[in-house]
C-alpha positions in Angstrom: -23.9 -5.8 21.0 -20.2 -5.0 21.7 -17.7 -5.4 18.9 -16.1 -8.7 18.4 -12.6 -7.2 19.0 -13.5 -5.2 22.1 -11.0 -6.2 25.0 -12.8 -7.7 28.0 -13.4 -5.5 30.9 -11.5 -6.1 33.9 -11.9 -5.4 37.6 -8.8 -4.8 39.9 -8.4 -5.2 43.5 -5.9 -2.7 45.1 -4.7 -3.4 48.7 -3.2 -0.8 50.6 -0.2 -1.3 53.1 -0.4 -0.9 56.7 1.2 -3.8 58.6 -1.2 -5.6 61.0 -4.0 -3.3 59.6 -4.0 -5.6 56.7 -6.4 -7.6 58.8 -9.0 -5.3 57.5 -8.6 -6.4 53.9 -9.4 -9.9 55.1 -12.9 -8.9 56.4 -13.6 -7.0 53.1 -12.6 -10.1 51.0 -14.6 -12.5 53.1 -17.7 -10.2 52.7 -17.2 -9.8 48.9 -17.0 -13.7 48.6 -20.3 -13.9 50.5 -22.0 -11.1 48.5 -21.0 -12.4 45.0 -21.4 -16.1 46.0 -19.4 -16.9 42.9 -16.7 -19.5 42.9 -14.5 -17.6 40.6 -13.0 -14.4 41.7 -14.6 -11.2 40.7 -11.0 -9.6 40.2 -9.0 -10.3 37.2 -6.2 -8.1 38.4 -4.8 -8.0 41.9 -2.2 -5.3 43.1 -0.8 -4.8 46.6 2.2 -3.3 48.4 3.5 -3.9 51.8 1.0 -6.1 53.7 -1.3 -5.6 50.8 1.1 -7.6 48.6 0.7 -10.4 51.1 -3.0 -10.5 50.8 -3.0 -9.8 47.0 -0.7 -12.9 46.5 -3.3 -14.9 48.3 -6.3 -13.7 46.6 -4.5 -14.2 43.2 -3.5 -17.6 43.8 -7.1 -18.6 44.7 -8.7 -16.9 41.8 -10.3 -20.3 40.6 -12.0 -20.9 43.9 -12.5 -17.4 45.5 -14.9 -18.8 48.3 -12.0 -21.1 49.6 -9.5 -18.6 49.1 -11.2 -16.1 51.3 -11.7 -18.6 54.0 -8.2 -19.8 54.0 -7.1 -16.3 54.2 -9.2 -15.5 57.1 -8.1 -18.7 59.0 -4.5 -17.8 58.5 -4.9 -14.3 59.9 -6.9 -15.3 62.8 -4.0 -17.7 63.7 -1.3 -15.2 63.7 0.8 -13.7 66.6 3.4 -11.3 66.5 5.9 -14.0 66.6 4.4 -15.3 63.3 5.7 -12.2 61.6 8.9 -11.2 63.6 11.1 -12.6 66.4 9.4 -11.1 69.6 11.7 -12.8 72.1 13.2 -10.3 74.5 16.8 -11.3 74.2 17.1 -11.2 70.4 15.2 -7.9 70.3 17.3 -6.4 72.9 20.4 -7.5 71.1 19.2 -5.9 67.8 18.1 -2.7 69.3 21.5 -2.5 71.3 23.5 -3.0 68.0 21.5 0.1 66.6 22.4 2.0 69.6 26.0 1.3 69.3 25.9 2.2 65.6 24.7 5.7 66.7 27.5 6.0 69.2 30.2 4.4 67.2 29.3 5.0 63.8 32.2 7.2 63.2 34.6 4.4 64.2 33.3 2.3 61.3 30.8 0.3 63.1 27.6 -0.4 60.9 24.4 -1.9 61.7 22.7 -3.4 58.5 19.2 -4.6 58.6 16.3 -3.6 60.9 15.2 -3.5 64.5 13.1 -6.7 64.0 14.0 -10.0 62.4 11.5 -10.9 59.9 12.6 -14.6 59.5 9.3 -15.9 60.9 7.4 -13.9 58.1 9.9 -15.3 55.5 9.1 -18.8 56.7 5.3 -18.2 56.6 5.5 -16.8 53.0 7.4 -19.8 51.9 4.7 -22.1 53.2 1.7 -20.1 52.0 3.0 -18.9 48.6 2.5 -21.4 45.7 3.7 -20.5 42.3 2.0 -23.5 40.6 -1.5 -22.3 42.0 -0.6 -18.9 40.6 0.3 -20.1 37.0 -2.9 -22.3 37.1 -5.1 -19.2 37.9 -3.5 -17.4 34.9 -3.7 -20.1 32.5 -7.5 -20.6 33.3 -7.9 -16.7 32.6 -9.3 -16.3 36.1 -6.5 -14.1 36.8 -4.9 -11.7 34.3 -2.2 -10.2 36.5 -0.8 -10.2 39.9 1.1 -7.0 40.7 3.5 -6.7 43.7 5.2 -3.3 44.3 8.6 -2.8 46.1 10.9 0.1 46.6 14.4 -0.1 45.2 17.1 1.1 47.5 19.7 0.5 44.8 18.2 2.9 42.2 15.6 4.9 44.0 12.5 3.6 41.9 9.1 2.2 42.7 9.2 -1.2 41.1 6.0 -3.2 40.2 6.9 -7.1 39.6 4.0 -8.5 37.8 3.1 -12.0 36.6 0.1 -12.8 34.3 -1.1 -12.9 30.9 1.5 -13.1 27.9 0.1 -9.9 26.5 1.4 -7.9 29.4 4.2 -5.4 28.8 6.7 -3.7 31.0 6.3 0.0 31.6 8.5 2.9 32.6 7.5 6.2 34.0 9.3 8.9 36.3 10.7 7.0 39.3 8.3 4.0 38.7 8.5 0.9 36.4 6.9 -2.5 35.9 8.9 -5.5 35.4 7.8 -8.9 34.4 8.7 -11.6 36.8 8.1 -15.2 38.1 7.0 -14.1 41.5 8.5 -15.8 44.6 8.0 -15.3 48.3 11.1 -12.9 48.4 9.2 -10.5 46.1 6.3 -10.4 48.6 8.8 -10.2 51.5 10.6 -7.1 49.9 7.3 -5.4 49.4 6.5 -5.7 53.2 10.0 -5.0 54.3 9.2 -1.8 56.6 12.2 0.6 56.6 14.1 0.5 59.9 11.9 -2.3 61.2 13.1 -4.8 58.7 16.0 -5.4 56.7 16.1 -4.8 52.9 15.5 -7.9 50.6 18.2 -8.8 47.9 16.5 -9.5 44.6 18.1 -9.6 41.2 21.3 -7.9 42.6 19.2 -5.0 44.0 18.0 -4.3 47.5 14.2 -3.7 48.0 12.0 -2.5 50.9 8.6 -1.7 51.7 6.4 -0.9 48.4 4.7 2.1 49.9 8.1 3.8 50.4 8.5 5.3 47.0 4.9 4.6 45.5 3.6 7.9 44.2 1.0 6.4 42.0 -0.5 3.3 43.9 -3.2 2.7 41.1 -0.8 2.7 38.4 -0.1 -1.0 38.2 -3.8 -1.7 38.0 -4.0 0.8 35.2 -1.0 -0.5 33.3 -2.1 -4.0 33.2 -5.6 -3.1 31.8 -8.1 -2.4 34.7 -11.4 -0.8 33.9 -12.7 -0.6 37.3 -10.7 -0.5 40.5 -11.8 -1.4 44.0 -9.4 0.0 46.6 -9.3 -1.3 50.2 -7.7 1.3 52.6 -6.7 1.2 56.0 -6.5 4.8 57.1 -8.1 5.9 60.4 -11.8 7.1 60.0 -11.2 10.2 62.2 -8.5 12.9 62.7 -7.1 12.5 66.4 -7.4 15.4 68.8 -5.0 18.3 68.5 -1.9 18.0 70.8 0.2 21.0 72.1 3.1 18.9 73.6 6.3 18.3 71.4 6.0 14.7 69.9 8.3 12.1 70.9 10.5 10.0 68.5 7.9 7.3 68.6 5.0 9.5 68.0 6.8 10.9 65.0 7.5 7.4 63.7 3.7 6.7 64.0 2.9 9.7 61.8 5.5 8.7 59.4 3.7 5.4 59.0 0.5 7.1 58.3 2.2 9.1 55.7 3.7 6.2 54.2 0.7 4.1 53.8 -2.0 6.5 53.1 -1.3 9.8 51.6 -0.1 8.8 48.2 -3.1 6.5 47.7 -5.5 9.3 48.5 -3.8 11.6 46.3 -3.9 9.2 43.6 -7.6 8.4 43.8 -8.1 12.3 43.6 -6.0 12.5 40.5 -8.0 9.6 38.9 -11.4 11.4 39.6 -9.9 14.6 38.0 -8.9 12.6 34.9 -12.4 11.1 34.7 -14.0 14.4 35.0 -11.9 15.9 32.3 -12.5 13.0 29.8 -16.3 13.5 30.4 -16.0 17.1 29.2 -14.5 15.9 25.9 -16.3 15.6 22.7 -16.4 12.1 21.1 -13.9 13.1 18.7 -11.5 14.6 21.1 -11.7 11.4 23.1 -11.0 9.4 20.2 -7.5 11.2 19.9 -6.5 10.7 23.5 -5.0 7.6 25.1 -7.0 8.6 28.5 -9.8 6.5 29.4 -12.5 6.6 32.1 -11.7 4.2 34.9 -14.2 3.8 37.7 -13.0 3.4 41.2 -14.6 2.6 44.6 -12.9 2.6 48.0 -13.7 0.7 51.0 -12.0 2.2 54.3 -12.6 1.7 58.1 -15.7 3.2 59.5 -14.2 3.3 62.7 -10.9 4.8 64.2 -8.5 1.8 64.0 -6.5 3.5 66.8 -9.3 3.0 69.1 -9.5 -0.8 68.4 -5.7 -0.9 68.9 -5.8 0.7 72.2 -8.6 -1.6 73.5 -6.1 -4.5 72.6 -2.9 -2.8 73.4 -2.2 -5.3 76.2 -1.9 -8.2 73.6 1.4 -6.5 72.2 4.2 -8.8 73.5 6.0 -7.1 76.5 9.4 -7.1 74.5 7.9 -4.9 72.0 6.3 -2.4 74.3 9.6 -2.2 76.0 11.3 -1.3 72.7 8.8 1.1 71.9 9.4 2.9 75.2 13.0 2.9 74.6 12.5 5.4 71.7 10.3 7.5 73.6 6.8 6.0 72.7 4.6 5.6 75.7 1.2 4.5 74.1 -0.6 7.6 73.5 -3.1 6.9 70.6 -1.9 3.5 70.0 -1.0 4.4 66.4 2.3 2.3 66.3 0.5 -0.7 67.9 -2.0 -0.6 65.2 0.6 -1.3 62.7 2.7 -3.8 64.7 0.2 -5.8 66.8 -0.6 -9.1 65.0 -2.4 -10.7 67.9 -5.7 -12.7 67.6 -7.9 -10.3 69.5 -6.9 -7.1 67.5 -6.7 -9.0 64.1 -10.2 -10.5 64.7 -11.8 -7.1 65.6 -10.3 -5.6 62.3 -11.6 -8.7 60.2 -15.0 -8.3 61.7 -14.9 -4.4 61.1 -14.0 -5.1 57.4 -16.7 -7.6 57.1 -19.3 -5.3 58.6 -18.3 -2.3 56.5 -18.6 -4.1 53.3 -21.8 -5.8 54.0 -23.1 -2.4 55.0 -22.5 -1.3 51.3 -23.5 -4.7 49.8 -25.7 -3.3 47.0 -23.2 -0.7 46.0 -20.3 -3.2 46.0 -22.6 -5.8 44.1 -23.4 -3.0 41.5 -19.9 -1.9 41.2 -18.6 -5.4 40.5 -21.3 -6.1 37.9 -20.5 -2.9 36.2 -24.1 -1.3 36.9 
């Protein structure tokens, strides 16, 4: 029988960034709801950055009724279009891109372009409608939720900042270039985490400016660990295959696509490897040595796409608004492997394909996922 003062075991859900690829999270969450069959969420800690922050907030708010929350999240995503996230009208997009071009040409004369290539007001309006602080507080008070962690990158002081809301026992933390701050979370915290550099304008919060959470996140698993996770389920969005080798010089648009891959994927994979090394090191220690270290074993499992997301995006590339296709061509991007489309195409056909893929991938590992959530 465990000691009476032994802290409860907590499972964290960590959702990776990736723009429209976040639809994959939704399929995974729906499958987990079906696999567990429980009304209450199996995740006491929910963490996310970028689009992962949007989905994390939804999961956290519905911790008391995980089944209903999973269904509502899927319904929301399947109803999305690009214009639900950013202004995809041709004239406003042309005007913003023109101002960027003029900044490059006339910047030395004092002309400045602040903001991004895309107007995120539709996303801000969507978050204002969907985020409910009262539901979040209720989930925390009921103990269904221990913590929601939203990570953003500070342009003001160059740190990765995790805003967390949860149990009163949670304490702020500070590490090299990253910290955790207690906050009453609002839609703008989520918007800040999802504000992709260059595409979206920085978000002003607490006299600081913030952008996409993946930008400075060197340890994506850190918020889950700091808030007390014993097990972490990670949902990734990286392509399952390496693309063919190219000999031609990449265009600016192709370089931007690779930059998005690095931004959303590399630090997460490195952090998972670091966690595995620490677990292995702890396993080599004697019981006495373990009692003298603050390190602890934290089990982790990752669910990631079994298919190349770029191929899915290529099959649905025609869904991307014509105005966005013209904008991409203006920066030298002519389609190629559909890497950029895979991040920016919030359209029903593509979103639905990603949801279905996440659902199928999770059900294919149902026994493994069930055992992980049960601590077996």
